[in-house]
DOLUM-31358 format. One line per field, with one value per residue (C-alpha): residue number from 1; residue in three letters; x, y, z. Coordinates in nm, 2 decimals, padded with zeros to 4 digits. Layout:
! residues N
pos: (NUM;...)
code: (ala;...)
east: (X;...)
north: (Y;...)
up: (Z;...)
//
This chain:
! residues 299
pos: (1;2;3;4;5;6;7;8;9;10;11;12;13;14;15;16;17;18;19;20;21;22;23;24;25;26;27;28;29;30;31;32;33;34;35;36;37;38;39;40;41;42;43;44;45;46;47;48;49;50;51;52;53;54;55;56;57;58;59;60;61;62;63;64;65;66;67;68;69;70;71;72;73;74;75;76;77;78;79;80;81;82;83;84;85;86;87;88;89;90;91;92;93;94;95;96;97;98;99;100;101;102;103;104;105;106;107;108;109;110;111;112;113;114;115;116;117;118;119;120;121;122;123;124;125;126;127;128;129;130;131;132;133;134;135;136;137;138;139;140;141;142;143;144;145;146;147;148;149;150;151;152;153;154;155;156;157;158;159;160;161;162;163;164;165;166;167;168;169;170;171;172;173;174;175;176;177;178;179;180;181;182;183;184;185;186;187;188;189;190;191;192;193;194;195;196;197;198;199;200;201;202;203;204;205;206;207;208;209;210;211;212;213;214;215;216;217;218;219;220;221;222;223;224;225;226;227;228;229;230;231;232;233;234;235;236;237;238;239;240;241;242;243;244;245;246;247;248;249;250;251;252;253;254;255;256;257;258;259;260;261;262;263;264;265;266;267;268;269;270;271;272;273;274;275;276;277;278;279;280;281;282;283;284;285;286;287;288;289;290;291;292;293;294;295;296;297;298;299)
code: (unk;unk;unk;unk;unk;unk;unk;unk;unk;unk;unk;unk;unk;unk;unk;unk;unk;unk;unk;unk;unk;unk;unk;unk;unk;unk;unk;unk;unk;unk;unk;unk;unk;unk;unk;unk;unk;unk;unk;unk;unk;unk;unk;unk;unk;unk;unk;unk;unk;unk;unk;unk;unk;unk;unk;unk;unk;unk;unk;unk;unk;unk;unk;unk;unk;unk;unk;unk;unk;unk;unk;unk;unk;unk;unk;unk;unk;unk;unk;unk;unk;unk;unk;unk;unk;unk;unk;unk;unk;unk;unk;unk;unk;unk;unk;unk;unk;unk;unk;unk;unk;unk;unk;unk;unk;unk;unk;unk;unk;unk;unk;unk;unk;unk;unk;unk;unk;unk;unk;unk;unk;unk;unk;unk;unk;unk;unk;unk;unk;unk;unk;unk;unk;unk;unk;unk;unk;unk;unk;unk;unk;unk;unk;unk;unk;unk;unk;unk;unk;unk;unk;unk;unk;unk;unk;unk;unk;unk;unk;unk;unk;unk;unk;unk;unk;unk;unk;unk;unk;unk;unk;unk;unk;unk;unk;unk;unk;unk;unk;unk;unk;unk;unk;unk;unk;unk;unk;unk;unk;unk;unk;unk;unk;unk;unk;unk;unk;unk;unk;unk;unk;unk;unk;unk;unk;unk;unk;unk;unk;unk;unk;unk;unk;unk;unk;unk;unk;unk;unk;unk;unk;unk;unk;unk;unk;unk;unk;unk;unk;unk;unk;unk;unk;unk;unk;unk;unk;unk;unk;unk;unk;unk;unk;unk;unk;unk;unk;unk;unk;unk;unk;unk;unk;unk;unk;unk;unk;unk;unk;unk;unk;unk;unk;unk;unk;unk;unk;unk;unk;unk;unk;unk;unk;unk;unk;unk;unk;unk;unk;unk;unk;unk;unk;unk;unk;unk;unk;unk;unk;unk;unk;unk;unk;unk;unk;unk;unk;unk;unk)
east: (-02.22;-02.59;-02.83;-03.12;-03.48;-03.81;-04.07;-04.42;-04.27;-04.00;-03.63;-03.52;-03.17;-03.11;-02.84;-02.87;-02.63;-02.60;-02.83;-03.07;-03.34;-03.47;-03.41;-03.56;-03.38;-03.54;-03.31;-03.35;-03.42;-03.17;-02.97;-02.97;-02.76;-02.41;-02.45;-02.55;-02.31;-02.11;-02.42;-02.58;-02.26;-02.32;-02.66;-02.51;-02.26;-02.54;-02.68;-02.93;-03.02;-03.04;-03.24;-03.16;-03.36;-03.30;-03.65;-03.83;-03.67;-03.33;-03.02;-03.13;-03.47;-03.75;-03.99;-04.33;-04.61;-04.73;-05.06;-04.88;-04.63;-04.76;-04.65;-04.92;-04.76;-04.42;-04.56;-04.72;-04.39;-04.20;-04.46;-04.41;-04.03;-04.06;-04.27;-04.00;-03.74;-03.95;-03.92;-04.13;-04.17;-04.24;-03.93;-03.75;-03.82;-03.58;-03.64;-03.42;-03.56;-03.79;-03.75;-03.90;-04.22;-04.23;-04.18;-04.46;-04.70;-04.59;-04.64;-04.98;-05.11;-04.95;-04.91;-04.85;-04.52;-04.37;-04.24;-04.07;-04.04;-03.74;-03.77;-03.44;-03.48;-03.80;-04.03;-04.40;-04.42;-04.52;-04.45;-04.19;-04.20;-04.43;-04.70;-05.07;-05.23;-04.89;-04.77;-04.64;-04.60;-04.31;-04.51;-04.51;-04.13;-03.98;-03.78;-03.48;-03.48;-03.48;-03.19;-02.99;-03.05;-02.96;-02.64;-02.55;-02.62;-02.38;-02.10;-02.11;-01.81;-01.69;-01.83;-01.76;-01.49;-01.72;-02.06;-02.00;-01.82;-02.08;-02.38;-02.24;-02.18;-02.55;-02.67;-02.48;-02.58;-02.94;-02.94;-02.79;-03.00;-03.34;-03.36;-03.74;-03.76;-03.56;-03.80;-04.12;-04.01;-03.87;-04.22;-04.38;-04.14;-04.18;-04.56;-04.56;-04.80;-04.82;-04.94;-05.27;-05.10;-04.87;-05.17;-05.32;-04.99;-05.01;-05.37;-05.26;-04.96;-04.70;-04.35;-04.20;-03.86;-03.81;-03.46;-03.35;-03.02;-02.96;-02.79;-03.05;-03.08;-03.32;-03.60;-03.65;-03.72;-04.08;-04.13;-03.97;-04.18;-04.50;-04.40;-04.34;-04.68;-04.86;-04.71;-04.75;-04.39;-04.07;-03.80;-03.43;-03.20;-02.85;-02.55;-02.50;-02.66;-02.95;-02.72;-02.55;-02.57;-02.36;-02.10;-02.08;-02.20;-02.05;-02.28;-02.57;-02.47;-02.46;-02.80;-02.95;-02.80;-03.06;-03.35;-03.24;-03.19;-03.55;-03.68;-03.46;-03.60;-03.95;-03.88;-03.73;-04.05;-04.25;-04.03;-04.07;-04.45;-04.46;-04.26;-04.49;-04.79;-04.63;-04.58;-04.25;-04.06;-03.94;-03.63;-03.32;-03.17;-02.81;-02.75;-02.42;-02.22;-02.30;-01.93;-01.81;-01.87;-02.16;-02.24;-02.53;-02.41;-02.62;-02.33)
north: (-03.25;-03.34;-03.48;-03.72;-03.66;-03.84;-03.66;-03.81;-04.14;-04.16;-04.07;-03.72;-03.57;-03.20;-02.94;-02.66;-02.37;-02.03;-01.80;-01.52;-01.49;-01.84;-01.93;-02.24;-02.34;-02.59;-02.74;-02.82;-03.14;-03.43;-03.23;-03.24;-03.17;-03.11;-02.90;-02.58;-02.58;-02.28;-02.08;-02.16;-02.05;-01.70;-01.69;-01.80;-01.52;-01.27;-01.35;-01.63;-01.97;-02.19;-02.51;-02.71;-03.04;-03.29;-03.31;-03.65;-03.88;-03.71;-03.71;-04.01;-03.86;-04.12;-04.08;-03.94;-04.19;-04.22;-04.04;-03.75;-03.70;-03.35;-03.00;-03.00;-03.32;-03.16;-02.85;-03.06;-03.24;-02.92;-02.80;-03.12;-03.08;-02.73;-02.86;-03.12;-02.85;-02.65;-02.33;-02.10;-01.80;-01.75;-01.83;-01.65;-01.91;-01.97;-02.22;-02.30;-02.46;-02.75;-02.63;-02.30;-02.48;-02.64;-02.30;-02.14;-02.42;-02.39;-02.02;-02.07;-02.36;-02.26;-01.88;-01.87;-02.04;-01.79;-01.44;-01.37;-01.58;-01.58;-01.78;-01.86;-01.99;-02.14;-02.38;-02.30;-02.05;-02.33;-02.13;-02.27;-02.03;-01.84;-01.58;-01.58;-01.87;-02.00;-02.03;-02.37;-02.49;-02.66;-02.98;-02.98;-02.94;-03.26;-03.47;-03.47;-03.09;-03.11;-03.35;-03.13;-02.83;-03.02;-03.15;-02.80;-02.69;-02.95;-02.84;-02.46;-02.33;-02.10;-02.27;-02.64;-02.66;-02.50;-02.64;-03.00;-03.14;-02.97;-03.10;-03.45;-03.49;-03.51;-03.62;-03.94;-04.08;-03.98;-04.15;-04.47;-04.47;-04.38;-04.34;-04.36;-04.06;-03.85;-03.95;-03.89;-03.56;-03.45;-03.51;-03.32;-03.02;-03.04;-03.00;-02.74;-02.45;-02.25;-01.92;-01.94;-01.99;-01.69;-01.47;-01.56;-01.47;-01.13;-01.08;-01.16;-00.92;-01.19;-01.04;-01.22;-01.18;-01.34;-01.42;-01.56;-01.59;-01.48;-01.80;-02.04;-02.33;-02.53;-02.28;-02.02;-01.65;-01.71;-01.92;-01.65;-01.38;-01.58;-01.60;-01.22;-01.16;-01.38;-01.21;-00.86;-00.74;-00.75;-00.99;-00.95;-01.09;-01.20;-01.33;-01.70;-02.04;-02.22;-02.31;-01.97;-01.98;-02.29;-02.15;-01.81;-01.82;-01.48;-01.33;-01.51;-01.36;-01.01;-01.05;-01.18;-00.91;-00.64;-00.88;-01.02;-00.68;-00.59;-00.91;-00.86;-00.51;-00.64;-00.91;-00.65;-00.44;-00.75;-00.80;-00.44;-00.46;-00.78;-00.61;-00.30;-00.53;-00.70;-01.03;-01.22;-01.22;-01.55;-01.69;-01.69;-02.02;-02.12;-02.40;-02.58;-02.51;-02.68;-02.72;-02.87;-03.21;-03.26;-03.51;-03.65;-03.71;-03.84;-04.05)
up: (07.42;07.38;07.63;07.63;07.74;07.71;07.51;07.46;07.59;07.33;07.33;07.22;07.19;07.24;07.31;07.56;07.63;07.78;07.98;07.91;07.66;07.58;07.22;07.06;06.74;06.49;06.23;05.86;05.67;05.71;05.97;06.35;06.65;06.50;06.18;06.35;06.64;06.53;06.45;06.78;06.96;06.82;06.98;07.31;07.30;07.23;07.57;07.50;07.65;07.35;07.32;07.01;06.98;06.72;06.56;06.54;06.28;06.30;06.52;06.72;06.82;06.78;06.48;06.52;06.49;06.13;06.19;06.34;06.06;05.98;06.06;06.33;06.48;06.48;06.65;06.92;06.97;07.01;07.26;07.46;07.44;07.58;07.87;07.94;07.94;08.18;07.97;08.17;07.93;07.56;07.34;07.07;06.80;06.51;06.23;05.93;05.61;05.72;06.08;05.96;05.86;06.21;06.37;06.17;06.28;06.64;06.65;06.49;06.70;07.03;07.03;07.41;07.36;07.11;07.17;06.84;06.52;06.28;05.96;05.78;05.43;05.54;05.36;05.35;05.06;04.82;04.50;04.26;03.96;03.73;03.79;03.78;03.59;03.49;03.85;03.95;04.31;04.48;04.50;04.11;04.10;03.96;04.20;03.96;03.99;04.37;04.35;04.12;04.34;04.66;04.50;04.40;04.76;04.90;04.66;04.65;04.46;04.74;05.04;04.99;05.26;05.52;05.43;05.32;05.63;05.85;05.66;05.62;05.99;06.03;05.69;05.67;06.01;05.95;05.61;05.76;06.08;05.93;05.55;05.55;05.78;05.53;05.25;05.45;05.59;05.26;05.10;05.38;05.33;04.95;04.97;05.25;05.21;05.53;05.39;05.57;05.90;05.83;05.74;06.08;06.25;06.07;06.20;06.56;06.53;06.60;06.54;06.24;06.06;05.72;05.60;05.26;05.08;04.73;04.61;04.76;04.51;04.72;04.79;04.51;04.56;04.44;04.76;04.98;04.81;04.89;05.25;05.26;05.09;05.34;05.65;05.48;05.50;05.31;05.42;05.44;05.17;05.27;05.09;05.05;04.98;05.14;05.43;05.46;05.84;05.85;05.61;05.78;06.14;06.20;05.94;06.11;06.44;06.29;06.14;06.46;06.68;06.61;06.62;06.95;07.09;07.01;07.17;07.47;07.53;07.49;07.75;07.99;07.96;08.05;08.36;08.46;08.42;08.62;08.90;08.89;08.93;09.22;09.03;09.04;08.71;08.56;08.73;08.51;08.42;08.35;08.11;08.05;07.74;07.41;07.35;07.67;07.83;08.07;08.33;08.12;07.77;07.48;07.36)
//
């Protein structure tokens, strides 16, 4: 079940579950609060308190004002959401696809909010294909090619029974409720170039993990390689399509286990340092389950 809040004076829907390391999950384009339920459950079982907002324009969350329809605007909204949730320590930030772009911008603009950044098939690499002077950007990619790749993503040969119902549960309501948001945010994602922001995160020493799947038809490997180059490290390639974490949440949980362990150990060291300095550590919070009814439902 999902709850309502007021963020920047407008309605926002979100899910919250579990206890432990605070995880903030930002979803992909055209999706929202339903598609990632099984993947988020894996994070909960790994000992995390997961916050999963429906980003502005999706899942019943109000649009951003027109002048704020930028990655900076989304980052500011997520910051405001975190304040409403009273998250009192830096989060383990995970972003998928368009949500990855929002996550990069949040870590760049509000570094005090982010402990660890995980980018899953993220936008922001900008490169479509080619090398050197023949290189073409994703913004130059024809819309018909985007459409063909997205259609292939919805109907993967071996994953259609797992991916399609999950995606359509959010995609159809979002398309009916707010088709212009899908178009505007799609254009924002298509033109995203966040390599400068990633280079700054590298300079600051922000822990970043990059994941990409070998059958991604939406964001090509050239784009992933550009992200890796900007952050100055090699990423990890997993099996599956652009939405692999929806099709195989168990694989997502396995990939996240080691990363979450490192972040949890770092968090524990911070707690121990605070105690040694005579400062009170953050109070743990317990959130209701994502999968069970709550007293305050979003409908």
